[in-house]
N, C-alpha and C positions, 0 to 999 in steps of 0.2 A: 430440551434442545441443548446440544453441546455448546460449551462456551466458545469453541472455534467458529461456530456459525452465528454468533450473536452480532448485532449491529456494531457493538464496540470493537469486536475482534476484526470484523470486516473493515471498519474505519481505520484501525491500526495498520492493517495491511495496505490500505490506500495511502496512508501517510508514509509508510515504508517505501512504497513504489515511487511516490513523488520525491522523497528525499534522495532515494537512490538515483533518480534521474538528475539530481542536482538542483532541484527547485526548492529554495528555502521558504518561499511563500506560496500560498495556495492559488494566488491570482492567475498565474500563467497556466497552471494545470487546469484550472476551471475553464479558462478561455479555450485551451486546446481541446478539452472534452466537449465544450459547447454549452456550459451552464454558468450561472452567476457564481461569484465567489462565495456568497452566503449559502447557496445550495450545496456546493462542493464541501464547504466547511462543515455543514450539518452531517454529511456522509462520513467525513473523517472523524467527527466527534460522536459517531454512533447514534445520531438523531435521524433515523430512517436508514434504509439500505439503498445503495446505488442501484438503479435500474439496469437491466442487462444491456440495453442499447448503449449506455454510457460506459459500462464496464468493458464492453467490447472495444470501445475507443481507447480506454486505459490500456488494454492488452496490446493494441496496436502501437501505442506510444511507448510502452515500457518493455514489451517482450514477455510480460506475465501471461498467465493463463486464467481463464474464468474459474477453473478449479482452485487455483491458488487464492484468488480474490474472495470467493465465496466460502471455501472450506478450509483453506490453509494448506492444502496438499501441495507439497514441494516437488513431487516426483517428475513433473514435466517442465520445470523451470529451466531457462537457459543458464549456462554456467555463471554468467556475470551476476545474475540475481541470486542463484543458489549460494555462491560464495559470500555475497553480502548478507543473506539471511543467516548464515552460519557464523558470522563474525559476532563476538560478544560486544554489547554496547559499550561505548567509551566510559571508563570509570567503574565498570562492573567488577573487575578484578583488582581494583585499587592500584596503587603505585607499583610499577614494575621496576625492579632493580636491574642495573646493567651487570 
């Protein structure tokens, strides 16, 4: 199994979607998806994989696609998510000089 399909990779994409939506904590996303915070937390931490019915809700809330959530395929993402995916994480390049 490719590492892109692993529960940990899927969880990382869920975390990315939540944070891109502006939710610092899992509680609100869990409530909007319709599950307990602990169940949602397990998905983000790679303990199990989000079932399709809840992934569909995530897509509706974030604009993501099922293909992105489960495989990491970025080809059908809306521009706001695609640009966020392509941004380097803060601190990755070190201090930037003016």
